[in-house]
ZADRENMI-944422 format. One record per residue (C-alpha): residue in one letter; y, z, x. Coordinates in steps of 0.02 Angstrom, whole numbers, plus 32768, in hexadecimal, padded with zeros to 4 digits. Example, Ala and Ser with C-alpha at 12.3 -4.5 7.8 and 13.67 -1.06 7.14 Angstrom:
A7F1F81868267 S7FCB816582AC 
! end
This chain:
M800080008000 D80B07FD7803C V80FD807F8016 A819D80518072 R81BF7FCF7FEA L81C1805A7F69 L824780C27FBE T82EF80D47F69 D8399809A7FA3 R83C481537FA4 V8354817B8038 R837480D5808E S842E80FE8094 I841481A080F5 D83F081A581AF A839182328200 S840682B88241 G8456829182E8 I843C83498310 R8382833182FC R8387829E8375 V83D9830C83F9 F8355839283DB D82CD830E83F5 L831C82DB849A G8330839084CC A827883B184AD K825483428543 L82C083AE85B6 K827F84428618 N82E284E185F2 P837D848885B0 I842684DE85A2 N842C84D784E5 L84DC84D7849C S84A8847B83FF I845484FE8390 G84B5852A82F3 Q846B85D482D3 P848B86848315 D842E86BF83B0 F84258776837B P839387C18318 V839687E7825E P83CE889D8248 E833989118232 R836D89528187 I837288A18141 K82C98874818D Q827C8913814A A82BC88F3809B A82658849809A I81C5889480E4 D81C6891C805F A81DA889A7FD5 I8140883C8013 A80DB88DD8023 Q810F89137F74 D80D2886C7F2D R817F882B7F02 N8143877D7F2C G814787227E87 Y81CB86BB7E2F T8272870F7E11 P82F486E77D8D T8344863F7DB3 Q83EE86937DC5 G83AD87117E45 I836987C27E40 G83D488467DED P83F088B87E85 L842D88287EF1 R849F87E47E69 E84E888927E4F R850988A57F09 I855E87FA7F13 V85C788217E78 A860488C27ECB H862788687F6E L868D87DD7F1B A86EF885D7EB6 E872388B47F57 D873988197FC2 V878C87977F51 R87B287FD7EB3 W873B87977E47 R86E287EB7DB4 C864287867DA7 E860987D47D05 G863387C87C4C N86B1873C7C35 G86D6872E7CEF P869486AF7D6D G85DB868B7D6C L856486B17DFB L84C686587E36 V8457868A7EC9 T841D85EA7F1E S83A485AB7FA1 G842585AB802C T84D585698026 S848784BC8034 G842F84DC7F90 A84D385117F3F L852984727F7D L849D84037F3E L849C84557E92 S855A844C7E81 F856083957EB5 M84D4836C7E3A A853583C27DB0 L85DC836F7DD8 L85BE82C07E1B D859382257DB6 P857C817C7E0C G862681447E4A D867581F07E4A E86CB82237EEB A86C482BF7F56 I874982DD7FDC I87048322807F A875C834C8122 D873982DE81BA P86EB83298224 Y866D837381A9 F85CB83D481A4 V8544835181B9 M84F38364810E Y8591835580A3 P85A38297808F H84E8827D8083 V84D182FA7FF5 V856482AB7F99 R850C82027FA4 M8465824E7F72 C84B882897ED3 G850381DD7EAE G85B382037EE6 T862481B47F67 P8660821D7FFA V871882028027 L8741823C80D6 C87E7829280F6 D8821827E81AA T884C832C81EE Y8862830082A7 P88A4834B8317 D88A583FD82CF F880E83E8825A V885C844081C4 L884A83FD8112 T88F8840D80C7 A894283E3801E E89B683648072 R8922830780BB V88BA830F801C E893A82DD7F99 P894782227FC8 L888982147FB7 L887F82557F05 K884D81D17E86 P881781CF7DCF R875F81DD7E03 T877C82707E7A K871383037E3D L8719837E7ECD V876783AE7F73 L86F684077FEF L874384888063 N86DE84D380F2 S873985628148 P870B85A081C9 S86D284F081EF N863784A18235 P864C844582AE S86FA847C82E6 G8703853682C0 T87B285238279 V87EE859A81F2 A8868856C8168 T88FE85DF8153 V8925864280B7 G89AE85C5808A Q893F852E80A7 C88B885788037 R8938859C7FAE D898784F07FB8 L88E084977FB1 L88AA84F97F16 D895484DB7EC4 L8941841F7EE2 C8891841C7E99 R88CB847E7E01 R895A84047DE1 K88E8836D7DF2 N885783B97D8F V87E183A97E24 L876684317E53 L877C84867EFC I86D884BB7F4B S86EA85367FDA D8653853E804E E866985E580A6 I85C085F980FD Y861C86388199 D869686AC813D E8661874781A0 F866486E58243 T872286E4824A Y877B871D82E7 S8803879F82F1 E889C872C82F5 S885E86CB825C R883C876281ED T88E68756819A D88B1876C80E4 R888088138099 S88018851801C S882F88C17F89 A880989557FFB G88848914807D Q87FF88E080F9 P882A88458163 R87C287B0812D C87B286F68147 P8836869A80DF S87EA8654803F P882D85F87FA7 A87C186717F43 R884786F77F5A V88CA86927EFC A88E786DE7E50 G887386967DCD A8812862E7E4B G876A865A7DFF D879185E87D6C D87C285517DD6 M8754854A7E71 L86A285607EAC L868585DF7F37 I85E785C67F9F R85AD8647801D G850B86768072 F84AB86F180DD G845986888164 K84E6867881E4 T852B872981D5 Y8484878481DA A841B8705823D T83AA86E481A6 T83C2862781AD G830A86068185 W830E867380EB R837B85F38090 M83EA866D8031 G849586487FE6 Y84F9865A7F47 A857D86007EE0 A8603864C7E72 G868285F67E04 P86A285AF7D56 G861985E87CE1 V85FE853D7C93 L85D784F47D40 I856A85867D78 D850485777CD7 E84E184BF7CFA M84B584E47DB0 A843B856A7D76 K83EB84EB7D02 L83D684717D91 Q839184FA7E01 Q830F85237D7D Y82CA84727D8A T82DA845F7E48 F82D584FA7EB6 V829985677E23 C82DE86027E7B P831086387F2A P828586857F95 S8258872D7F48 M824087967FE5 A82DE874D8033 Q834187837F9B W830388357FAC G832A88328065 S83D987F38042 V840188867FD0 A841588EE806E A847A886A80CB L85278883807F D8525893980B8 E85048908816E D8593891181EB M859188738257 S8639889082AC A85EB88AC8358 E859188048350 V862F87AB8318 A869387FC83A4 S861187C18422 Y8622870F83E2 E86DF871C83ED Q86CB873F84A7 R865D86A684B7 R86DF863F845A D8762867984D5 M86F386418566 V86DF8594851A V879B857D8506 R87C185C485B3 K874585578610 L876184B385B4 S881B84B38589 S884A848C863D V87E683EA863B T87F783AC8587 E883F83CD84DA V87EA845E847F T8823849483D2 R880E855183D5 P87848583835A G87BD860E82E6 G870E862D82A4 A865885F4829B F860685D78345 Y863185248371 A86B684C783D2 F86DD841083B2 V871083D2845D Q876783308487 V871D82C2850F P87AC82A3858B P87F881F5857A H87E081D58634 F872481E2861A S8736813785C5 R8695814A8566 T8667817F84B6 A86368231848F S858481F48471 E857F81B28523 F85C582578562 V853A82B48507 E84B98244855A K8505826D8604 A84FE832685D9 L8446831285AB E842682CB8658 L846D836F869B N83FC83D58628 V8485840785AB L846D83ED84F0 I850883CE8486 I8523836683E7 P858B82C583E2 G861F82CB836D S85E7822B8317 V8564829682BD F85F482F08265 S867B826C825F S86AC81B68250 R86EE81C88302 D868C81D683A4 T870D8231840D H86D182E6840B F8632834B841C R85FB83ED83CB L85BD847D8432 S8577851F83EE F859C85C18447 A8511861C83E9 T84B88642848B D84BF86C78512 M855786CF8583 A84FA869C8622 T84B285FF85D2 L855885D58582 E85B785E68626 Q8538857B8681 G854484F285FD L860184F685F8 D860C84E486B4 V859D844986AD L860683FC8621 A86AA8422867B L866C83CE8719 L862E833886B7 M86D883258664 Q872A831D870E S86B482968750 
! end
């Protein structure tokens, strides 16, 4: 049987991840200096691991309610009330526990996008964004955010059209680590409200925000990452997506949640019922303990690594200072006179793994490095890259 003939245009239009191709090349190297991994290098806190282990031992291994288990929902409701002043109960915003933030994005796009509808995405973007838009029948519209990599209302407004359904904000950003300011978040939400377009804020790295970027405050006065969710009445006009994997190193557990307009959350829950069914049961029970865990020491350690990246590379190239996450999106010096993809190949020859910017962008001028690794490995890799840039 010619199974290839049966495949849809949907899958034919999507290439395998460029990140995966780099991983495949890296697998051939002996002890590579890996600055490509997009996940934390610290272990899951013991209390969170034990909560998941206890759930398995206590036979909490079956299906859960599609919307998520009660204790986890209650803990998220309390967290959002303190953090962004949302009351996700009664007539307030709805809440859905999802299989990762990726699951929340897929469900929201499926609920919002008909064929021909448009979704505005920053360029550079997280690698899955445009592909999931296409999978759901929509058309991704890239918004050029070079050189500072911030999605602003001024940049978005000229791209809005009658078929625009959503604007996707990712702050702190993957791949650049940039963080939108309080004013930029407010202006973007105001624009979307005026144009009757939904703002989706992907805040998977919200806790991984560094000291100078924590300029917004929770209801308790605690410094936080700026978010459009703190604008008055935002719960009626935007979708907030957050997760557990990056903050608590539970990336393989696939745990996230979405909060926002009840009519949208209800439709996403319906779609989840017929796709994911429910998030993993033991991971939900483990995540109940997560929001009480203090990760400030880990974030502070990553801030030191960020500082090393900027210090070592800013003398040889342009580096936009990451305000959060654990990535830097670094420009290949013009004198190198090659594309970023060619630079990445040269780095591979020197045993250093990084990701070409063309994976995240319509341009091939930058590369992404992850500083989610130990200081010694990071310093070694940065020294190699700095020397290569000067060649």
